[in-house]
PLY file of the C-alpha trace (Angstrom):
ply
format ascii 1.0
element vertex 345
property float x
property float y
property float z
element edge 344
property int vertex1
property int vertex2
end_header
20.16 2.35 4.25
22.78 5.23 3.69
20.32 8.08 3.81
16.60 8.49 3.24
14.37 10.36 0.80
13.27 13.42 1.74
11.55 16.34 0.50
8.26 15.49 2.55
10.06 14.84 6.41
6.88 12.97 7.71
7.44 10.50 4.62
11.33 10.27 5.70
10.26 9.08 9.52
7.82 6.50 8.28
10.74 5.42 6.40
12.60 5.37 9.56
9.55 3.63 11.45
9.68 0.90 9.00
13.22 -0.13 9.47
13.23 0.07 13.58
12.08 -0.91 16.25
10.02 1.18 18.94
11.19 4.56 17.25
8.64 7.38 17.38
8.06 10.47 15.40
9.23 12.33 18.32
12.45 10.70 18.77
13.04 11.33 14.85
12.42 15.67 15.60
15.02 15.26 18.51
17.65 13.78 16.70
16.82 15.96 13.75
16.49 19.13 15.67
18.15 19.06 19.06
20.56 16.05 18.97
21.52 16.75 15.50
22.63 13.62 14.90
21.15 13.22 11.59
20.48 16.21 9.52
18.43 17.07 5.73
19.84 18.40 2.93
20.43 17.72 -0.75
22.81 14.59 -1.68
21.89 11.73 -4.01
20.41 12.59 -7.52
20.98 16.14 -6.10
17.66 15.67 -3.97
16.61 16.09 -0.20
17.68 13.40 1.79
17.86 12.38 5.65
21.50 10.84 6.62
23.15 10.48 9.66
25.21 13.24 10.46
28.46 11.36 10.36
27.69 10.42 6.84
27.58 14.34 5.76
31.41 15.09 4.80
31.60 12.02 2.66
28.18 12.48 0.67
28.51 16.54 0.33
32.23 16.34 -0.40
31.46 13.77 -3.09
27.88 14.93 -4.44
28.05 18.65 -3.83
30.48 19.46 -6.42
28.57 17.23 -8.95
25.19 18.42 -8.37
25.91 22.16 -7.61
27.61 22.19 -11.04
24.54 20.77 -12.47
21.57 21.96 -13.79
23.14 24.75 -15.63
20.08 24.89 -18.77
17.72 24.95 -15.99
19.59 27.85 -14.09
19.49 29.91 -17.06
15.85 29.36 -17.99
15.80 30.66 -14.39
17.97 34.01 -14.91
20.60 32.01 -12.37
24.26 33.01 -14.51
27.28 31.74 -12.73
28.13 35.19 -11.37
24.74 35.43 -9.76
24.92 32.01 -8.39
28.41 33.18 -6.79
27.27 36.51 -5.10
23.81 34.72 -3.84
25.46 32.15 -2.07
28.05 34.36 -0.42
24.68 36.62 0.60
23.17 33.88 2.02
26.28 32.84 3.86
26.37 36.43 5.72
22.71 36.26 6.02
21.73 32.92 7.92
24.80 33.29 10.25
23.06 37.12 10.95
19.54 36.15 11.56
18.97 31.99 11.16
16.84 29.80 10.96
15.21 31.64 7.98
12.05 30.24 5.76
12.83 30.64 2.00
10.51 33.83 1.67
12.61 35.33 4.53
15.95 34.73 2.30
14.56 36.14 -0.89
13.50 39.13 0.88
16.94 39.63 2.83
18.65 38.87 -0.92
16.59 41.94 -2.08
17.94 44.22 0.00
21.40 43.22 -0.65
20.56 43.82 -4.48
20.25 40.25 -5.49
16.56 39.74 -6.98
15.19 36.54 -7.29
11.33 36.07 -8.53
9.40 34.43 -5.80
6.75 33.14 -8.11
9.66 31.19 -10.05
11.81 28.31 -9.06
14.92 30.37 -8.82
14.89 30.97 -4.73
14.95 27.26 -4.16
17.37 26.69 -6.63
19.78 29.48 -5.33
19.22 28.02 -1.77
19.92 24.04 -3.19
23.58 25.64 -4.75
24.09 27.01 -1.31
23.44 23.54 0.14
25.73 21.82 -2.10
28.51 23.83 -1.47
28.10 23.41 2.38
26.34 26.54 3.43
23.21 25.43 4.87
21.16 22.55 5.53
17.40 22.36 6.29
16.68 23.28 9.68
13.51 23.06 11.94
10.13 23.03 10.54
7.55 25.78 11.31
4.20 25.23 13.11
2.83 25.09 9.30
5.03 22.69 8.17
7.13 25.19 6.22
10.60 24.47 5.90
13.70 26.70 7.61
17.34 26.78 6.26
20.25 27.28 8.93
24.08 27.69 8.36
25.37 24.58 8.32
28.77 24.70 10.29
26.98 26.42 13.11
23.91 24.09 13.22
26.13 21.14 13.24
29.01 23.02 15.74
31.90 21.69 13.58
33.55 22.42 10.35
33.23 20.15 7.56
35.92 18.33 6.21
37.66 18.02 2.71
36.64 15.24 0.62
38.79 11.91 1.53
40.09 10.23 -1.78
38.78 7.11 -0.89
35.43 8.72 -0.52
34.29 7.52 -4.18
35.02 3.60 -3.33
33.62 4.28 0.19
30.38 5.24 -1.41
30.25 2.42 -3.68
30.74 -0.17 -0.79
27.95 1.18 1.42
25.34 1.51 -1.70
26.34 -2.20 -2.25
26.01 -3.14 1.39
22.43 -1.29 1.94
21.20 -2.62 -1.73
23.06 -5.41 -2.88
22.48 -7.38 -4.67
22.45 -4.32 -7.38
24.38 -3.33 -10.89
26.62 -0.53 -11.49
23.58 0.80 -12.93
21.93 0.67 -9.88
24.18 2.71 -8.41
24.41 5.29 -10.94
20.51 5.77 -10.67
20.47 5.92 -7.01
23.72 8.36 -6.43
23.20 10.48 -9.52
26.68 9.84 -10.09
28.00 10.28 -13.38
28.38 6.88 -15.18
32.34 6.92 -15.26
32.46 8.12 -11.47
30.29 5.53 -10.46
32.28 2.84 -12.35
35.39 4.24 -10.74
34.16 4.01 -7.31
32.96 0.42 -7.98
36.62 -0.36 -8.88
37.63 0.94 -5.98
35.30 -0.78 -3.66
35.40 -4.20 -5.79
37.57 -5.70 -3.07
35.15 -6.09 -0.59
32.35 -7.02 -3.66
31.39 -10.30 -5.31
29.66 -10.77 -8.28
26.45 -13.01 -8.32
23.98 -13.49 -10.88
20.06 -12.32 -9.94
17.36 -13.04 -12.59
19.79 -13.92 -15.28
21.74 -10.46 -15.27
25.35 -10.01 -12.93
25.08 -7.86 -9.99
27.42 -6.87 -7.03
26.88 -7.77 -3.04
29.29 -7.46 -0.22
31.66 -10.90 -0.19
30.84 -11.04 3.70
26.93 -10.98 2.61
27.23 -13.99 0.36
27.62 -16.80 3.19
25.04 -14.89 5.43
22.25 -15.14 2.81
23.06 -19.11 2.09
22.65 -19.73 5.16
19.64 -18.15 5.97
16.31 -19.86 5.91
13.63 -18.47 3.81
11.99 -16.21 6.46
7.98 -15.82 6.71
6.77 -13.22 4.04
7.02 -9.66 6.29
4.26 -7.07 5.50
5.72 -3.38 5.51
3.56 -0.49 4.65
6.17 1.93 3.14
6.23 5.76 3.23
5.84 8.11 0.01
9.32 8.09 -1.48
10.24 4.99 -0.01
14.35 4.30 -0.88
13.90 0.74 -1.22
11.54 1.60 -4.58
14.23 4.04 -5.59
17.37 2.45 -4.58
17.42 0.61 -8.28
17.07 1.79 -11.84
14.29 -0.69 -12.80
11.79 -1.57 -10.09
10.18 -4.65 -11.87
11.69 -6.85 -9.69
9.90 -5.62 -6.91
6.40 -3.50 -8.75
4.69 -5.47 -10.94
3.53 -2.99 -14.14
0.00 -2.54 -13.12
1.04 -1.37 -9.53
4.17 0.69 -11.02
1.61 2.66 -12.76
-0.69 3.06 -9.70
2.23 4.24 -7.53
3.66 6.57 -9.92
1.14 8.70 -11.03
3.02 11.90 -12.76
4.19 14.95 -11.34
7.03 13.19 -9.84
5.17 11.82 -6.92
5.92 8.05 -6.08
2.78 6.98 -3.68
3.37 5.00 -0.18
2.87 0.87 -0.59
2.00 -2.38 0.57
5.22 -4.75 0.39
5.08 -8.34 1.43
8.46 -10.31 1.63
9.77 -7.30 -0.46
7.27 -7.28 -3.52
4.42 -4.57 -3.66
0.87 -5.46 -3.57
-0.76 -2.56 -3.37
-1.06 1.31 -2.30
-1.79 3.20 0.86
-3.15 6.70 2.27
-3.29 8.15 5.48
-6.24 10.32 6.56
-5.65 12.22 9.72
-8.59 14.19 11.80
-7.00 15.43 15.14
-5.93 12.26 16.94
-7.78 10.09 14.78
-6.76 8.49 11.63
-8.02 6.24 8.92
-5.22 4.11 7.07
-6.97 3.24 3.11
-5.63 0.24 1.67
-6.19 -0.98 -2.40
-4.17 -4.69 -3.09
-3.65 -5.74 -7.05
-4.25 -9.31 -5.04
-6.02 -11.37 -3.05
-5.32 -10.66 0.46
-4.44 -14.06 2.93
-5.56 -14.30 6.22
-1.24 -13.67 6.65
-1.15 -10.63 4.93
-4.08 -9.28 6.91
-2.48 -9.74 10.20
0.80 -8.41 9.11
-1.20 -5.29 7.95
-3.01 -4.99 11.10
0.34 -5.01 13.19
1.73 -2.45 10.56
-1.28 -0.06 10.58
-0.89 -0.55 15.11
2.54 0.68 14.80
2.30 3.44 12.38
-0.63 4.98 14.93
1.94 3.96 17.92
4.96 5.87 16.04
2.58 9.28 15.47
0.52 8.95 18.34
-2.66 8.34 16.51
-5.73 6.10 17.13
-5.51 4.39 13.64
-7.76 1.84 11.91
-7.94 0.96 8.26
-10.02 -0.72 5.23
-8.70 -2.45 2.62
-10.33 -3.41 -0.84
-8.75 -5.96 -3.37
-8.88 -6.33 -6.80
-7.24 -5.27 -10.13
-6.74 -1.45 -10.17
-7.47 -0.65 -13.97
-11.30 -1.43 -13.01
-11.34 1.16 -10.46
-11.90 5.30 -11.19
0 1
1 2
2 3
3 4
4 5
5 6
6 7
7 8
8 9
9 10
10 11
11 12
12 13
13 14
14 15
15 16
16 17
17 18
18 19
19 20
20 21
21 22
22 23
23 24
24 25
25 26
26 27
27 28
28 29
29 30
30 31
31 32
32 33
33 34
34 35
35 36
36 37
37 38
38 39
39 40
40 41
41 42
42 43
43 44
44 45
45 46
46 47
47 48
48 49
49 50
50 51
51 52
52 53
53 54
54 55
55 56
56 57
57 58
58 59
59 60
60 61
61 62
62 63
63 64
64 65
65 66
66 67
67 68
68 69
69 70
70 71
71 72
72 73
73 74
74 75
75 76
76 77
77 78
78 79
79 80
80 81
81 82
82 83
83 84
84 85
85 86
86 87
87 88
88 89
89 90
90 91
91 92
92 93
93 94
94 95
95 96
96 97
97 98
98 99
99 100
100 101
101 102
102 103
103 104
104 105
105 106
106 107
107 108
108 109
109 110
110 111
111 112
112 113
113 114
114 115
115 116
116 117
117 118
118 119
119 120
120 121
121 122
122 123
123 124
124 125
125 126
126 127
127 128
128 129
129 130
130 131
131 132
132 133
133 134
134 135
135 136
136 137
137 138
138 139
139 140
140 141
141 142
142 143
143 144
144 145
145 146
146 147
147 148
148 149
149 150
150 151
151 152
152 153
153 154
154 155
155 156
156 157
157 158
158 159
159 160
160 161
161 162
162 163
163 164
164 165
165 166
166 167
167 168
168 169
169 170
170 171
171 172
172 173
173 174
174 175
175 176
176 177
177 178
178 179
179 180
180 181
181 182
182 183
183 184
184 185
185 186
186 187
187 188
188 189
189 190
190 191
191 192
192 193
193 194
194 195
195 196
196 197
197 198
198 199
199 200
200 201
201 202
202 203
203 204
204 205
205 206
206 207
207 208
208 209
209 210
210 211
211 212
212 213
213 214
214 215
215 216
216 217
217 218
218 219
219 220
220 221
221 222
222 223
223 224
224 225
225 226
226 227
227 228
228 229
229 230
230 231
231 232
232 233
233 234
234 235
235 236
236 237
237 238
238 239
239 240
240 241
241 242
242 243
243 244
244 245
245 246
246 247
247 248
248 249
249 250
250 251
251 252
252 253
253 254
254 255
255 256
256 257
257 258
258 259
259 260
260 261
261 262
262 263
263 264
264 265
265 266
266 267
267 268
268 269
269 270
270 271
271 272
272 273
273 274
274 275
275 276
276 277
277 278
278 279
279 280
280 281
281 282
282 283
283 284
284 285
285 286
286 287
287 288
288 289
289 290
290 291
291 292
292 293
293 294
294 295
295 296
296 297
297 298
298 299
299 300
300 301
301 302
302 303
303 304
304 305
305 306
306 307
307 308
308 309
309 310
310 311
311 312
312 313
313 314
314 315
315 316
316 317
317 318
318 319
319 320
320 321
321 322
322 323
323 324
324 325
325 326
326 327
327 328
328 329
329 330
330 331
331 332
332 333
333 334
334 335
335 336
336 337
337 338
338 339
339 340
340 341
341 342
342 343
343 344
């Protein structure tokens, strides 16, 4: 999927579960904190993502400058002018080299000692940290026991220097996007990556030798050439049931979710505040929402369905609940109710 949105690390881990067999949450933690084969930092759309470490040079080299230079209006509101950001990023580099991993509050405290004051009650500190990440200074490190993230110097954490962006990077970004999300449109690539339209279209032009145009629901879209034959030869599979987590990349990979999410359910899954709720997906189409409640080693998944649930779908849901329990090491049960969401409070 070329990255999973990861402002909530636990949700990103559940996204990995949905796309794997036999993976456990402890495996994700080991890959992130011990093996460091995956890394968490700000990338697509200027948001936190979990990616394969081997993809970091490509993504950070291409997207980092775009988003590091962006948000000027918001930075101005927060008092982060160009000089303060330059001094802050340089100071953060030295601070983390001396004492990382550190939490946001610890970084703010050490910046204050160096004469760089950031109001901890505002978003100025996290924006300063984000700029440092986009400039390749830091990435997220291990979470503390209370779930608070820490930040580490990226080159020490990954034990290798970052390489400069390749001239072929835009084309590779586009190729990888359509490999993961195709059939998709140029507008979808813009929405997923956050690249300016001109840069995204240039990237597609570079990737076109590997792409073909197809028609989806009356609209032109792009797909990898070698996927067309594969798709034509496939027999329609039985609808697969997946319990996708909050902020799942399947529902964030396109400009519009109309092919995957009915309008009534869209209002349920996105209730404001930028939060996208977990979804029950059958055959690629969302039919409901779910939430997990945990108490110690016990847990319950509560589900709402927009439409009637058949026996086959119930079997799929039960299998997904069991697999989530296995992944998290929890004894899970579930409750399901169906009907129109608008009738509920």
